[in-house]
N, C-alpha and C positions, 0 to 999 in steps of 0.2 A: 504494500498499500504506500507508495510512492507521490502519487500526487493528492491535492486535498480531497478529502472524502466528508460526508454527512454521517456522522456518528452519534448515536443515541445509546446513554449508558442510564443505570438505576443505581440508587445506593450510592450518589456523588457527595454525601455531606461527611463522608468519612471515610477511611480505610482503604481499601484497594480500589472503590469507586471514585475518590477524589483525586488519588494519586494518577489514574488513568486519565481522569478529564484534563487535569494539569499538563500531562505529557502530550497528551492529544491537541490540546489549544496550543502548546508551545510549538509543536510541527506543524500548525498552520491548519489543521482541519476544522469544519464546522462542528460544534459540539454541543448536543442537547443534553444537558446535566440534569438529572431528575432525582426528586428524593421526597419521601414523604413528609419531611420537614423541610419545608421550604424555607422558613425564616433562618434554620440553621446553614442549611445551603447558601444562601444569600451572605451571611456574616461569613463563611469561609471564602466564598468567593471575592469579598472585598479584601479581607485580611490577608489573603494570598495573592492578591493582586492579579486576578486572571485576566480583566480587561487589558492590562497593562501586557501581559504575555502572549496576547493575542495579534501581536504585531500591527497594532493601530486599527483593528478591525473587530472592536466589540459587540458590533451586531451579529458577528459568527458564533457567540456564545449565548445559548439560551439556557435560563435555568427554569425549570417547571416544577410543580408539585405532582408526584405521581404516587398513588396509592396501588402497588402490583397487583393487590387483589382485585383490582376492581376492571372489569373486561373493557367497559364503556369508556373509561379514563385512559386506558391505552389506546383505544381508536381515536379519541379526540385528540390527544397528544400526536399522535402520527398523522392525523388528518391534517392539523396545522403544518407539521414539517413537509408533508409534500407538496400541500398548498404552496407553502414558500421557497422551498428549495427543489420542487421537481421529482423528488424520492429519496429514498434513504439507503446508504450503504454499508452500514456496519450496526447491529446492535448489540450491544453488552449487557447481560443479566447479572448484576453483580449482587444487588440487594439480598440480604440474608437476615436470619434470625436464629439465635441458640438459646436453650434454656436447660443446662444441665440437671438430671435428676433421674433417679431410679424410677422405671415403669410404674410401678405400684403407689409411688408417692405423687406423680404429676396428675393433674386435671385435666379434665376436657378443652379447657381455653388453651392449656398447652398443646394440645393435640392440634387443635384448629391453627393457632399461630405458625407452629412449624410447617405444617401442609400447606396452609394459604399463601404464606409470604415465601418460602422456600421452593414448593413445588408448583402451586398454582399459578403463583406470580411469574416463574419460568415459562409455563405452557403458555398463559395468556398473553405473554409479552411476544413469544415466537411465533403463536399462531396472528398474533395482529401485523406483524413486521413481514411474517412469510406471506401474506396476501399481497402486499404491496412490491415485495422482492421477486415472488413469481410472476406479475404482471409485467414487473420490468424486465425479467430474465437475469438477474444477478443479484447478489447480497451476500453477506458473512453474519452469521448468527454465532454469539460467544456467550456461551452459558458456564457459570461457576457452579461448580459441584463441591467436590471436599475429598479426600482421601477417606473419608467415611463412607464415601459412595463405591468403595472398592470392598472396604472389611467393615462389616457393622461395629460400632465402638459401645462396648458396655458403659453405663453412665450416661450415653449420648442416644440413648436408643432413637428418640423421635427425629432428632437431627439425622441420624444415620439412615432412617426410613425416608424422609424428605429428601435427602440428596441421593439415595440410590433411585428414588423417582426421577431426579432432574438427569441424572445420567442414562437410565433407561430411555427416558422420553427424547434425551437430544440424539442418541444414536439411531433409535429410530425414525426421527425426525430426518437425520443426516441422509439416511437411503431414500426418504421420499421426495426430499427436496432437489436432492443434487440434479436429477434429470433436468430440472428447471433452472439451472445455473445457481443455486442458492447453496451456500456450503454452512454448516453447523459444526463447530467445534464445542466439546464439552473438556472443562479445565478441572483438574482435580488435585489442588494443592495441600501439601501437607501444614501443619501449624504457620499461621502469617500472623505477626504482630499488628493487629487491628484493635478498635474498640471489643468486637466479639471475642478476640484471643484473651484481652486483658479482664474481662467479665468471668471468665472460666477460673481466674487465679483462686477465688474463695471458694470453691465448689470441689469436695472431695471428689464426688462423681466425675469429675472430668481430668482425673490424673493422668489418663492414657493420652488426652491432647498434648502433655508435656514430655512424653516419651519420646519424642523426636530427636533426632541428633542435633539437629538446630531449628532454630526459628525463624523463616523468612522475613525480610523486610517486605513492604508494599512495593517499594521501588524495585527490588528482585522481581516481584511480579509483575509489574507493569513492563519491564524490559522484555521480559520474556513474551507478552502478549505482543509489544509493539514490533519487535525485532523477528519473532519466531511465528507467532500462531497469524497475524494478520498477514505475513508473507506468504506462508506455505498452506495455512488453511486445512490444518489436520483435522483428523474427527475425534481424537482424544489427545490430552496431553496430563501426562504425570507430573508433579512439581514436588520431590525429585523422581527421578525414574526409578531408582533402585528400591526407594521405599513404596513405590506403587508397585512394582512386581511382587514385593514382599506381601501388600496386603491382597492382591489377586491370589495369592497362593493361600493364604489362610481362607478367602472366599472360596477357593475350588476344595479346601479340605477342612470345614468347621471344626472339626475335632480337634483339629490342632490348637484352635484359640483356646481350649483349657489348658494348654500347657504353655502357651505364650504369654495369654493375658495377665498371668499373675506376676510374670516378670518384668515386661512392660510397665504395668501398673505400679510395682516398686520403682521401677527407673522413673516413672513420671510424677510419682509423689516427693522423690528426692527432687527433682527439677522444679517443680511446683513451688515445693518450699523456698526453694531458692530465689524463684521469681517473686516470690512474698515479701522475703529478707530484703531483696535489691530495693523495693518499693518503700521500705520502712525506713 
């Protein structure tokens, strides 16, 4: 993706979404940055000088409120984008939600939030963008899943379920849309230092999140997306690749989890405690 493109993203008030929006703005693309919290998104755009980074073209940056759970809202924002710019080149579904907890202790609202934001939000966004992209015979949809989409994580059962759904849907959609000139990529990153990651530090149930050999930065994820994913348009990306294949192995042999989980949980608790200590 070397020329200027029209790129829409969700979850841009913080984390990976914010970093991707900034990087795309700096590269001269038209960026439609959305978030359910428009006030926070606007504050971040001002504080981080997005208009100044846009090479003197602030009209190439749109800030919009979007509740990804609302299909009509998706259609409305995309209709405005198409009416103004004539189409859309890339959609990045980044917005997400996590609430660690044991299955028997979480309530129905936790179930709805995980599935509505993480799974339904991606599905509704992909559908809305795909309709336009199929008509224009080109486009690229990038959906963020997780390493939890490759192997279920005890303590994050609802999050795992929602991300499994994202991955399965994305791979199926990739097959359906490719004949129409539309590419779909699903990205499965390990732990990334975002507000969602920070939120897990106080939850014992989230110990496995911290078992990763390292925690990625949003800058690293953004670089992979901009320099690899947008250029090659692969169907699936594991970050890091080795950890992804380990997760696939556990998924192929679920019984192995009974042997591996206690080891990784012990490691995760140790590192989780270090993260908490570093903040104190």
